[in-house]
N, C-alpha and C positions, 0 to 999 in steps of 0.2 A: 344069584344063587341062593341057596338055603340060608346062609348065614348073613343075609343082608342087614338085619337089625344090629348084629354084633359089629359088622363092618362099618355101619353108619356111626355107631357109638365110638368106634376107634378114631374117627376124624371129627368128632364134635368140637374139639378145641380149634381146629382149622376153620370149621364153619362159623364159629362164633367170632373168630378174628377176621377172616376174609369177607364174611357176609355175602356169599355168592348167591346167585339166583338158584333156587331149589326147585327142580322138576321131579315130581313124583310120578313114576310110571305105575298105573293101577294101584295095587296094594302097597307099593312103596310110598305112596302119599300118606298112608296111615302111619307108617314107620316114622316119617318126618314129623308128623303131628305128635306121635307118642313121645318123642324126645323134646317136645315143647318148642319146636322150631316153627318158623313161619313158612308155610308152603306158598310158593309163587305160582306154580303151574302144575296141574294134573293132566297127564296125557295117557291115553290108552283106549282100550275098547270098553272100559268101565265095568268089567266083569268081576273084579276082585277088590274094588275100592269101596269104602264105607260111605253111607249117606253123610256122616259127620264130615268127612273130607270133602265130598262134593258140595256140601253146603258152606264150606269155609270160604273166606274171602280170598279168592285166587282166580287165576285164568284157567279155563277148562278147554282142553283140546281133545276131541274125540277122533280116534284113529279110524279112518275108513279104508277098507280094503280095495284092491284094484278091481275086484269083481263087482264093485258097487255096494257091497254090504257095509252098513254102518251100525254094528251091533249095539253100541252104547247110546245111540241117539234117543231111543224111546225112554231110556232111564233118566237121562238128564232133562228131557222135556217134561217127564212126570214130576221131577223135583222142581221144575220152574226156574232153573238156573241158566244163565247165558253160557254159550259155548261156541267154539269154532270147530269145523270139521277139517281134518287134514288127511287127504287121500294120498297114500303112498304104499309101495310094496314093502315087504319086510315086516319085522316085528315092531311093536310099539317102542321098544328100546332103541331100535334103529331110528325111528321117527323122532324120538327125544333128542338123539345126537344131531340129527338134521336141524331140528328146531333150535338147539343151542348154537350151532354154527351159523344158522340164518340170523340169529339175534346178535351175532358178533362176538361170541364167547372166545376169549383168548386161550382159555384153559377149560377142559372138561374133566371132572373127576367122576367116574362112574362107579356106583356102589351096587352090588347085587346083580350085575348083568349076567346073562346066561352064555354069552359068547364073547 
């Protein structure tokens, strides 16, 4: 939601102590970097994430829609960064949760989700 930066700030001590994998969904990636944290994965259609975040040393996962559209593909290709395409229904937030589960996360703390 709107207060995602404040919400992220509220759990900074947890992040620094637990050192979880940080997945930034679109513009959420910039919030992670703004707090001086290491971004592990950017996931989304790449419409609201900065070049600074996309050029950071992290994994990039471009959300492809079930109708075949991959809106962020051209942008990451123009930046010359490596990426993976993940095709799935739902929002990029949904895909981030699927990715976390697929990577074996025992606990997921979601900040700024819309649903």
